[in-house]
Structures are given as structure tokens and as C-alpha cells.
C-alpha positions, 0 to 999 in steps of 0.5 A: 480220180477227181479233176482237182486231184491232178493239181493242188487240192482246192483251198476249201478241200480239207473236209471233202473227199472229192470236189465238183468236176467237169461241167459241174465245176465250170457251173460253180466257178466264177473265175471268168467273170471275177478275174477283172477284180484282181487289182482290188483283190491284191490291194485288199490282201496287202492291206490285210497282211499289213494289219495282221502284222501290225496287230502281231497276228503274223510276223512282219517278215511274213507280211513283207513276203506276202506283200512282195509276193502279191506285187509279183503276182499282180505283175504276172496277171498284168503282163498276161504271164499268169497261168490260171488253173481251172481245175483249182482256181474257182475264183480270182481269190483262190487263183491269187492265193494259190500262186502266192503260196507257190511263190513264197511258201507257207507264208502265203497260207497265213494271208487268209487268217482272220478273213473269209472269201465272204468279206474278201469278195465283198471288199473287192466288189465295193472297191470296184464299184467305187472306182467304176462310179468315179469313171462313170461320173467322169464320162457324165461330166464330159458329156455335160461339158459337150452339151454345154459347149454345143448349146453355146455354139447354137445359141441363136438357132430356133427349132420347134418344141414338141409335146406329143411329138406335135409342134407346140412352141418354138424354142432355142436349140440351145435350150433343148440341149440344155434340158439334157444337160440338167438331166445328166446333172441329176444322173451325176448326183445319183452316180456320186451317191452310188460311189458313196454307198460303196465307200465302206469296208466289210473286211474283218466281218469274216464269214459272217460273225466277225473273228476271234483275232484282235484285228483293226478294221479301221486300219485296213479301211483307211489303207484302202481309201475307204471312209468307214467300216460296216458296223454289222458283220452279217450286213457286211457280207450279205448285201449288195445294195451298193451295187444296185445303186450303181446299176440303177444310176447307170440305168437312168443314165441310159434312159436319158441317153436313149431319149437323146438318141431317139431324137437324133435318130428322128432329127437325122431322118429325111423327113426332119432333116434337122441334123446330119450325123458325122460319117464316123458316127454313121454306117451305110447299107450293104445294098442301098448306096444312098443310105446313111444310118444313125446306127450308133444312136440306135445301138445306145437306144438298144443297149438301154434295155440290157442295162435295165435287165441288169438292174432287174437281174440283181434285184431278183437275185437279192430279193429272197436270200436269207442271211448271211452269205449265199452262193446266189451272190456270185451272180452280182458281178455280171450285171454290175460289170455289164451295166457300168461298162455299157453306160460308160461306153455309151456316154462316150459315144453320145458325146462324140455324136453331140460334138460332131453332128451338123446342125441344119439351122435353116431347116429347123427355122423353117419348121419352127415357122410352121404349125401355128406355134404362135397361137399361145402368144396370141391368147396371151396378147388378148389376156393383156388386153383384159380378156380372161384366158379361157375366153382368149383360148377360145378366140384363138382356137377359132382363129386357128381353125380358120387358118387350118381350113384355108391353109394359112399360117398365123403370120399370113393373116392381116390385122383386119382378118384378126379383128374378125375374131376380136376387136381387141387385136391392134396393129402391134399384134403382128409382131407377136406372131413373129417366131423370134419374138415368140421365143424372146418373150419367154424370159421367165427363169428356166425359159427359152428366151436368150437372156434366160438361156444365158442365166442357164449357161452361168449356172451350168458353168458353175456346176461344172 
């Protein structure tokens, strides 16, 4: 006897003499993954029942019984009292409809009029994606606010700026932090675009071709807070590009988080010593008592690969599916759920690290004074005296070579030593190699000078 025969027949079982059982049934089921869609499934079903009654397709009494029954089923699921039956509950849609029919009788069987699981699951997934995008956007904004607050608090701290991980030019720590603020501002735009992409209703597309019933698709869309209906029924049930959009947005969020975490890992090392991570965002060693490891920053960096994998998984799933619905699309939810969950949690973790880390300003300032980072300013000084930039670059390069050979810093050199390389150097040049003045001269829009930074702060506050 097939396993499903021990309980109620499956909702699609009329045409079949037996159903998949055992490992095969478990392989085909999606319940363990898609059960988290239950609030969206119930919301969609209530809107659908209301529309059916408004159009005279089912009675008002049946619609009321369906809505009340769905509310009761929702309460059971939320409380944990709902008993899923794996022998017949292939997915959350079948589980809810089964329980609804058990509670209210034949009226429950009328709920599925003028719809298919194809448009039903597409609706549920879109509602989830829209809600999840809103939650992700809130976390992005919260991290942006934390970065802005920390940047303002550290507006006077100078550290080395790097290219190729080699000391390049000094910058303000606040300027460095604000670079990530602007990265996440673009992430916010991507997340909001993904939310907009999900904001359309497939309900009423039915299996693929629409329905013979006189439904009102805009009515259900409006009831669910969706801004429009998808104009083509085949497209409505067969694509998941909106899910790709959200996973892609999550992937770029993770890329930026990973870069920030990589720097926190480096900065918290003994060799850099620029920051000290809060104890709550660190772990120790089971064998080495002295260790303080930036494990949470490393975990975010590691989880980035998972989210990238989610994107590639769904891209691969979608690339060869003929229209319209195919069972392959059942594989859309795991990568979507995982990507959004991981990115949302990672944003909160990094926000905590940014807010609580201790900045070792003296160590940063010392490092900023090393590495001959005023060299470009000396070249600019010579340009101001009329020397072509390429010649000025050559002169200062020779000067740097002398410093390296003699183990000196640029501000160790006397005016007489500087004039050995160019008679254009005058007494005022000595102020050009002071690190604070190197930073302060970069007043161009978007530069690291304090006045340019204040302009960034004003833009950031306006954006938030």
C-alpha cells in the first residue's frame, strides 16, 4: 500500500493509482524548506478567497469560512500546534489547504478555484522577497548609520592609506570609514531595486495560461500591497529573476562586508595594531591563553563565498528551463533564503564590530609618519614652482632613493639636503612633509581633508 494511502489522498492524486513513497517522496518534497512561507501563503489565499467571492465565483459564506479557517490554521502554525503530515504534505501550500479542509469541510476545497500551485508559489516567493528586501535594507541603513557615527567620532585620527597594501598617502580614518558608507549606500540602491522587482502579482496566471473564471487580478494585487500584476501568465509563473536580483544584491553586500572585515582582521593583528576588537566580537584559543581572535570578522569573510554560491546555484537552475513551470524551480528557495538570511545577519554582526572596536590612534599616526608618504606632496611643491610634473616626479624619486639608502624619513631631511636635488626647494617646503598638512591639503571634493570630509558628512546625513 502506498504511504499516502495511510492518510488522506494527495491533492493532485485523482489521476494516479499510487504516489511516490519513502525516499522518493522525501526527494520530491519541499515542505522542510518552504514551510517558512506560511504567512505569505495564508495572506495570498485570503486575498484570493475574497476576490472569488467578490466576483461571484464562490459564495460570500464560503469566503468567510475560508478566511476564518486560514486565520485559525495560521495560529496553529505560529504556536507550533500544527501537525505536518509528511505522507501527504508535499509543500506548505498542500499542508495549509489540507488542514483548512479538515477544519471547515468542503468550502476549503473551493479555495483553489482559478489558481494553481504555480502562481501560488510564485506569489508566496515574491511576497517573501519583498519583505526580506525591506529587512535587508533596514540592516544596510543601520550599518551606514554606525559607520557615519564612528567616522564623526574619529574625524581627527590619521592613518596610512594603502595601494597594493603598500603605504601610499595618509588619510583620515573617518575618510576611510566613509568609503564603506558610500559602498553600502549603493548596496541599498540595489536592495531597493530588488524589492521593486518583486513587487508584482503573478496570482491569476494559474498554471500557465490564465483561467476561464472572471477573476480580478488587480484586486488581489492591491489587497496584498503589490503595485501591479504581471501582464503575461507564462512569465508570471516561470521566472525567478526577482529572486536573482535579491541574491545578487546580497552578494554585493557580502563583498563589501568581506572587504571591511579583511581590513579589521589585518588592523587587529599585532603587526598593525590599529584597532582592538571588543571581547564580545572575538574568541580565544583552546590551547594558547594569550590569543584574541577576530573570529566574527573571519566568519563574515567566509560566509561571503556561500552567498556567491547561492547566486550561481539559482543562475544555473534558471539557465535552461523551457516555459512555463518546471520542477527545477522548486530549487529557488534554498539559495534565496540562505543569501538573505546570511547577508542580514552579517550586516548586524559587522555593525556591532564597527561600533565597539577600540581605535589605537597613536599607532595609526606613527604608521602614517612612516613610509615616505609625503613624496607626492614634494612633487606637487616643485610643480607649484614651475617644474613639469614628470620632472618633479623624477626629482622626488631620487630623493626617496636617498632616504631609503640612509634609513631616513622625509621630515628628517634638512633644507640643504633637499636643495641637493632641486634648487627650487625653499624654507616653506619643510611644512609640506608634515603629515597633518599632507592630509589637510587634499581639499578637492571627495578628498580626505577635514573640510572635504565635513561635506561628506553633510551628504551622508542627508541620504540617511
